N, C-alpha and C positions, 0 to 999 in steps of 0.2 A: 548510322541510325536508320536511314531509309530501308536498308536491306533487312534489318531486324524487324521493322514494322511490317514489311512485306512478308517475311517468314511467319510472323505471328497472325497474319491475315486480319489486321486491324486497320482502320482508317485513321489517319493522322488527326482528324477532327475529334475522334473519340478519346484522344490522350489528354491528360491533364498534368500540368507541372505542379508538383507538390514538394514540400520540404521534407527531407528524410534524414535518417542517421543510421549508420551501420552499427549494429549491435552484435552481429554474429557473422561468421564467415566460414567458407569451406574452401580448402585447397586440395586440388587433385595433383598428386605427385607422380601419377602414372607408375612406372617401374623404376624411376630414378633413385629413390631412397632404398628400395629393396635391392637394387643392383649394387649400391654403395655398401650395403650391409651383407651382401651375398645371401639374401633371404629368398629361398626358393621353396617351391612345393612340387609335388609330383601330381600331374593331372591324370585324368581317367585313362589316358592312352600310355601312361608310364613315362611321359616326358617331364623333365624338370623345367619349371617356368618361374619367372620372377613374379612376385605378388604385386598387384596394383594397390597402391597406398594413397591415402588421403588423410586429411585432418580437418577438424572443425572446432569451433570454439565460440563461446559467448563472452563478450566483454562486460563483466558485471559492473564495472565503473561506468561504462558507457550506458548501460541500462539505467543506472541511477540518474545519470545526467539527462537522459530522455524523460524519465519520470518527472524530474524537477521542471524541465522545460515545458512539458505537456500539462502537468497537473499542478499549477501554481497560479496564484493571483497576487494582487498588490500587498496582501497581508502575509503571504507565505505559502507553504505547501497545502495541497488539498488532496490527501491520499484517497484513492479509490479503495473501497472496503476490501476488495479481494487481494490487495497487495500491501495494505497498511500494516505497519509493525504492531500496532495496537488498534482495536476497534473503538475503544472508548477512552476519553481523557476525563478523569474526575478531578475537578478543581475544588479544593477545600478552602473555604474562606472562614477565618476566625478560629479560635481555639475549640469551641464546641462543635463547629462544623467538621473539624478534623475527625472526631470520633464517628459521626454518622457516615462521613465519606469513607472511612476505613471499613465500615460494615458493608457499604455498597460495593466497595472493591472486592471484599471477600465473597459477597453474593455473586458477583459477576464471574470471579475466578472459579467458584464452585459450579457455575453453569457452563464453564468452558469458554468464556469470553475473555480475550486478552485486553487488559485495561492498564492504563497508566495513572497512578495516583499522584497528584501534585499536592503534597503536604508541606511544601517549603514555607518558611516563615517570611513571606513576601507580601507586598501590597496586592490587592485584587487586580489592579490594572496591569501589573507586571505579569501576573499569572495568566490573565486573559490574553495579553499580547503574545506571550510564549505559546499559549494554546493555539492561537491563530497561526503563528509561525510554524509550529510542528504539524498542524493540519490534520489531526486524526479525525476520522469520519464523524464521531459523536462526542459532544462534551456534556457532562453532567456537572452542574454547578450547585454546590451545597454550602450553605453558610449558617452562621449562628442563628439567624431568624428561623431556620428550619427546626431548631431545637427550642428556642425561647418563645417564639410567637406562633406564627401561622403554620409552622411545620412544612414549609414549601421548598421545593427545589425546581430546577429547570433542566430540560434536555434540549440541546441545540445541535442542529446538523451543520457541519462545517461547510459543505459544498454550497449550500443555499443560504446559510445564515438564519434559516427559519428555526423557530422554536415550536415544534409540533406539540410539545408537552411543556407547558409553563405553569408555574404555580401548582405543582403536584404535591399531594401529601406524601410524606415519607413512609406511610403505612407501617407504623410501629417499628421503624428502623430498617425496613426493607423496601426495595424498589417495587412500585406498583406493577401489576401484571401487564398493563398496557405498555409500559416502558420496556419491560423485558421482551415483549413481542416485537417491538420496533427494533431493538438491538439484536435479537436473536435471528431475525429474518433478513 
């Protein structure tokens, strides 16, 4: 270790011990594999030479493990937007909420936003717990009250738990422009 530190021209006090995981690797086979396979090429001087070979790889399952380890809290995953399988989780509550949630889903899809629509026949608490566990970046909650009464829904950010847009009008069955700006940026 000391020789490597010396070679890199760093001071030991500058080093920090951190937890890591190997998610990719590179192997240098030199000419061993090409000799075994009799793989040769002719160089510029007309001499036959064995090719230098190597391999590299990324362990997808390891990457997923690191994501889970790095981006989770006590409720479940907290996907960063740039790698989330969906950007928005739409939670539909009640029968009438299902219809408006479907419209929101279509609007997002038509805008190029990947969304997951939870239209299962489950209690709201189950849906909210599952949404937390899956950890998609944004959750839109739409229920019967949005249709029968005040016409409101809410937008919640999974990473912070904050609701930057709560009590938003459904804008004649469409997401308000302010919500679309948050989701699209």
